N, C-alpha and C positions, 0 to 999 in steps of 0.2 A: 918850827914852822917851815913848810916846804916852799921852795922858791918856784917861780913860774918857769915853764920850759921855754928854751930858746927856739929859734926857727929850725935849727938842725934836728933837735930832739923831736919837735912836732912832726917834721917830715919823716923821721925814722919810725915814729909810732904809726903814722899813716901808712907807710910802706908795709909795716908788719900787719896792720889790719887788712890791707888790700891782699897781701899774700895769703893771710888766713882765709879771707872770703873766697879768694880764687881757689885755694886748696879744697875748701868745703864744696865749692861749686863743681870742681873736677871730680871729687869723690861722689857727689850726688849724681853727676852726669854718668859716671861709671856704673853706679847702682841702677840708674834708670835704664842704661843700655843693657846691662846684664839681665835685668828683669824683663826688658822688652825682648831680648834674645831668647830668654827662657819661655816667655809667653808665645813668641813666634814659633819656637821649636815644638812646644806643646800643641799649638793650633795646627802647625804643619803636620805633626804626627797624627792628630785627629782626622784631618782632611785626607791624608794618605790612607789611614785605616778605613775611613768611610768609603773611599774610592775602591780600596782593595776588597772590602766586603761587598760593595755593589758589583764589582767585576766578578767576584766569586759567585754571587747570587745569580748573576746573568749567565755565567758559565754553567752553573748547576742546572739552571732552567733549560738552557740549550741542550745540555747533556741528557737531561730527563726526556726532553722532547725528541732528541735523536734516538734514545733508547726505546721510547714508545713507538716512534715511527718504524724502527727496526723490528720491534715485536709485532706490530700490525702487518708489516710486509712479510715477515716470516710466517705468521699465522695464515695470511692470505695465500701464500705459496704452498703451505702445508695443506690447506683446505682444497686448493685446486688440484694438488697432486693426489690427495685422497679421493676426490671426486672422479678424477681421470682413472684411478685404479678401480674404483667401484664400477665405473662405466665399462671398463674393459672386462671386469669380472662378470658383469651382467651380460655383456655381449657373448662371453664364453659360455655362460649358462644357457642363454637362448640358443646358441649354436648347438649345444649338447641336446637340448630338448627338441630342437628342430630335426636333428639327426635321428633321435628316437622316434619322432612322429613319422619321418619318412620311412623308417624301417617298418613301423606298424602299418602305414598305408600300403607299403609294398606287399606286406603279408596279406592284408585284407583285400588287395586288388587281384591277388593270384587265384582266388577261389580254391585254395588248397584245402586238403583234408584237415589241416591244423586249424584253419579259419572256420571251417564248418563245425568242427568239434567245439571250438571256442563259442560259437553262436549257440550251439545246443546248451552249453554250460550256463551262459548268462541268461538265456531264455528260461531254463529250468529254475534258476535262482529268482528271476523276475516273477514267474508264475507263483512260486511259493510265497513270495513277498506280498503279491496282490491278493491271492486266494479268492479270485473272482470266477464266476461261471463263464465269463467271456472276456477276451483280451484283444486289444488292437495292437499290432506290432508295426511300428514305423521304422523304415529302413531306407537305404539308398535304392534308387530304381535299378541300379546294376546288381544289387544284392537280392532282388525279389526271388529269383529262382532258387538260390541256395538257401534263402531264409524260409521259403515255404517248406522245404525238406527238413531244415533244422527245427522249425516251429512244430512240425508234426512229431519228430522224434522227442523233442522236449515235452510235448503234451503227453506222450506215452510215459515218460519218466515221472511227470507230475502225477499222472493217474496212479502209477505204481506206488508213489510215496504217500499221496493224500487220499487215494481212493475216490477222487472226484473226476468227472468228465470236464473237458474244457473246450470251448469254442474259440478258435484263433482266426483273426482276420489280418493278413499281411498287406501293408500298403507302402508303396515306394514313394514316400513323401519327403524323405530327407535329401538334402543336397548331395550331389555326387562329389562336392568339394570336401565333405567331411571324411574322417579317417575310417569310418565304418562303425559296426555295432548297431544297437537298436535303441529305440525309445518305446516303452510299454505304457499302455493306458488301459484302465478298466473299461468295461463296456459302456458304463455311464459317463466315462471321461473325468470323473471326480478325482481319481487317483492316478498319478503318473510316476514313472520311474525312468530316469535317464541312464541308460546303460551303453551309451555310445563310447567309442574308443577315445574320442576327444575329451569327454568328461572324465573318463577313467585316467587318462594321461594327466589332466589338470589336477585331479585329486592326488595322484601319485606325486606330481611335481611339488604340490603344496606340502604334502606329508614328508617327502624325502629331501626337500630343499635344504634344511639346516644340516643334515648329515652329508649331503652332496657337497655343500660349501666347505664343510670341515675337511672332507676327504680331498677336495681339490686345492683349497687355499690355506688349510691349517686352522687351528682354533682361533676364534676371534677374541683378542685380549680385552676388548671392551665389554665382553659378556662373561658373567660369572658362571651361568648355567647354559647348557646347550640342549635344546629340545627339538 
């Protein structure tokens, strides 16, 4: 049969229990602190990652925006340069056509034999195109004398070719600002033919423009075929 513990033994047992409880509390506190530190580290890592992703996304957005702005600016600059180049080329072409027109006007204003023979040629072509018994020839007032002579010679050629007589009426109704040449109309006025030098130059410009551009500026890389 066990005996009762004395006061010293009771105190000793109480001290052991207190020490045990204290040790358990310290270990529990360390566990809680370790777990809290781990959770804090994890949460901190999450927050840092989120902020990093947000910063990266914002940077990427700004970078794309800057790239788009740069592309737009570069495209705008390229288009402006291209338009300036096209404008300069068009000015050069117009200067070229203007020079040609001035040379033609100089030739037609001299009443030279070459111009007279040219008038006979286009009148002969016009007569054969119309094939009418009577034709009205419209010309510049300054060309009326030379046209009357050319119209008569062309009528003779027309008769030799077609075997038909032709009545020709020359009228100085065209503006003296034109380059020269003639407009023909049948006696009834239903059929007309524009054989002025202005019209011939315009048709020549339209037909020769692609070839002239290629000769002056080189092939157009944006076009596969050249006509």
